[in-house]
N, C-alpha and C positions, 0 to 999 in steps of 0.2 A: 512485374509485381502482381498483376491481376491473376496470372496463372498460378503463382505461388500461393496467393491468398485462396484461390479456388481449391488447390490441392490440400491446403490446411483444413479448409472447411469440409472437404470430402472425408478426410480421416476422422474428423469429429463426428460425422453423421453415420459412419458405416458400422458402428458397434451394434450388436444385436441387443434387443431389449431383454433384460434378465427377468426371470420369474419373480425374483425378489430383489429389489434394489438395495444397495447399501445406504443406510440412513446417515447422512453427513450433516453435521452442524458446523458452520463456519462463523467465527466471531465477527468478521467484517466482510463486506462485499468483494474486496479483492481476493480474500481467501476463498470465498464462495466461487468467484470466477475461476480460480485455479482448480478447485475441486470439480467444477463442471467441465472444464477444458480437458483435464486428464481423465476424469471418470466417465465422461460421455453419458450414455444411457444407462450405465450400471449404477449410477448414484442418484439419490434424491437429496437435494441440498436445501438447507434452511440457514438463513443468515440472521445473526442476533442483533448486530449494531446497524441502525439505519445509516445509509451512506452520506446523508446530509448532517450527521451529528458527529461531535468530537468523541472518538472511541476512548479517549482518556477518562472521560467524565460521566459515563453512564452509570445507572444504578441497576442492580440485579432485580429482575421482574419475574413474576410467576410464569409468564409466557416463555421466558428463557429456560427456566427450570423444567417446564414441560417438554420443550424441544430436546434438552439435554438428556432427560430421563429415558427417551426412546432411541437415542443416537447410538450408532455403531462406531462412529468416528467423529472426533472433535478436532477441527483444524483451527488453531489459534495463531495470531501474529507472534505473541510472546514478547520477551524483553520488557516485561512489566507494562506493556501498553494497556492490557485489560485488567491490571491488578486491582483496580478499585471495584470491580463488579464480577469478574469471572469466578474467582474462588468461592464467593458467596452463592453464585448461581449453581456451581458444581455441588456444593454442600446440600443445597436444596433439592437437587436432582436425584441424589442417591443412586448414581449409576457408576459402579466400580470399573466398568469396561473402558471408560473414557478419562480416567484419572491420570495425572502425570506418572510416567513410568510404564504405562500399559500400551499395548499396540493400538488401542483406540484413541490415544492422545498424540496428536502431531503438532509440534510447535515450529513454525517457520523459522523464527530467529535462531533456534538451536541447530539448524541445518546450514547456516551461512556464517561467513565472516562479516561482522557488522562494523559500520563506522562509529567512531566516538566511544568505543568500548573502554572499560577500565577506569571510568571516572568515579570519584568518591561520591557516595550518596550523602549529600549535604543539603538540607532544606533551604539554607541561605542561598544556595546556587540554583534554586528552582526545581522543576521536575526533572531531575537527572536520572537517566537510566544506566546503571552501572554495567549492565550486559551489553549496552550499545544502543544506538539510535534504532527504534523499532519501525521506522517508516521505509523499510527496504523495498516495499511493494512499488515504490516510485522508480526503481531501477529495473528495467526490463530484463537485463542479463541475469541479475540475481533471481528474478522470478522464473526465468528459464531453467536455472539450476535447481530451484526449488521444485519445479514440475517433475524433474527426474526423481528427486527424493520422495515426492508424494506418490509417484507411480510405484516405487518400491514398497511403500507402506500399504497402498491399496492392494498390491499383490499379496502381501502377507495375510490380509483379511479375505481376499478373494483370489486364490491361486489360479482358478480356472480362466480368469480373464487377464492374466499377467501380460500377455503379448499386446492386448489392446491398450492397456495403460501405458506400456512402454512406447508404443507407436504414437499415441496421442501426445505424450510428453515430448517426444522427439520432434513431432510436427510443430508443436508450439515453439520449441527452441529454434527450429529452422525459420519459422515466421518472424520471430524476433530478430534473428541474424540478418534476414533479408531487408529489414527496415533500418538497421543500425547505420549503414553508410549515408542514407538520406538524412537521418536525424543529426549525424555528425556534420554533414555539409550545411544543414540549416543553422546549426548552433555556432558554426565557425565565426569568430569575430564578435560574438555577443559581448557587450561591454560589462555586463554584470547585473545582479539582481539583489534587491532587498526583500527578505522573506519576513513573514509575521512570526513563524515558528520554525523549528528545524525540520519540518516535514517534507521539504522538497530538496534537502541536501543531497540525497542519493542521486536524483536526476541531474542536479547541477554538477556533481562530481563526475558522473558518468559522461557528461558532455563537455566537461572542463570549462564550465561557465562560472566566473567568480561570484561568490556570495559576499556582497559588500556590507551587509549588516542585517540585524534582526529588529523588528519592531518591538518585540518583547525584550525588556532589559535582561531577564533571565528566563529560561523556559517555563512556560505556564503562568507567568506573571504579566498582567496587563501593562501597557506602556505608560510611563509617567511623562508629564510635560517636559521635564528636564532631559529625559532620555531622548525624546523626539527632537528637542532643540540641538542636542549633541549630534544626532544623526544628520540634521540639516547642515550644521556647521562643518561637519567632516565631509559631506557629500556635495556641497554646493560647488557648481562649476563642472561637475562630472555628469556622465550619462549612465542610465540604467533603467530598470523597470521594477515596479513594486508589485509583488505577487502575494496573494493571500487566498485562503480557502473560503468556501461559502459560509461556514459556521463561525468565522472569526469576525470581530467587529471591524467595520469600515472606517471608524473615526480616525484612528492613527494613520492608516494608509492614505486616506483622503487628505489629511493635513500634509503629509510628506509629498504626495503627488502635486498638490496645489503649490506648496512652497518651493519645491525643487523644479517644478515644470516637467515632471516625469509622467509616464503613462502608468496607470494602475490597472491591474487585471485581477479579477476575482473568479475563481473556478472551483468546482467541486473536487475535493481531494480524492475521494473514492469513486470507483466505477459504479454505475447504477446497479440496483438489484437485478439479478437475472443476466448480468453481462457474461459474454463468452470471451474467448481469446481474442477474436477480432475486435470486439468492442474495447477490450483492454488496450490493444495496440493503437486504436483510434484515440483513446483517452490520453495515452502518452504523446501521440501526435499533437493534440491540442495543447498540452502543457509545454511541449518543445516550442511551439509557435509563440506561446505566451512568454517563455524565457527570452526569446530573441526580439520581442516586439519593440524594444527600444532602438534596435538597429535598423528598423524599417524607415 
């Protein structure tokens, strides 16, 4: 494992520093991690959404518009995750190079098969994403596939460094594949998880860990007392763990944990700013351990 990690790191560090880096703007720190991992020293990455904030609910700010105005490439999550603020920020930036349909616009969700796609957009059902669940960055295998697609896009913008992009994307995929058996062994037999939102569904599906319920009655709507009581009634006498991210309220999770006698784990959903591929893999490690904490 250490040799494979060292080889991965060596590939990331061997690219020559370009005379002029590609100016990349990523909407989230996970997308910034992928840009940094695939682009190496040929990219200069700015992240718009702080990793400790809910990317659904930000507001467009002048600093976003300034970063987008000078960008050569915008990397978005997509599937309407940033719909509340990115279109407004793009209008304010007035940069035609990075608009949808241009080579300078790269949407992660458009490159992948998403979970929960095809749902009708109905406000009565909460924050539904008809294109699919946008939290695919919690699935390391999907991120490895996305790295290959991003390498191809970077090569369109910078053909001279095509081989470097391809090598780094391949190295990231190999590093993911090397950890998969360990993640699967760790998660085997996990009794299940209650999530606050549908943001960890990809990781649970990837590891075949049952999702036993959601603290939100519908996506994006805070829990009601009656909904929490229904969860307690349905889950009493069973085992599991309650997971939620750092920006979500602790009140509902604490009530469930106290009433059911389950462990509650709160973690940051996004990788830190400046994270590289190894930091992302360690981030997934920590979430895997959280998923199985009820089995310990």
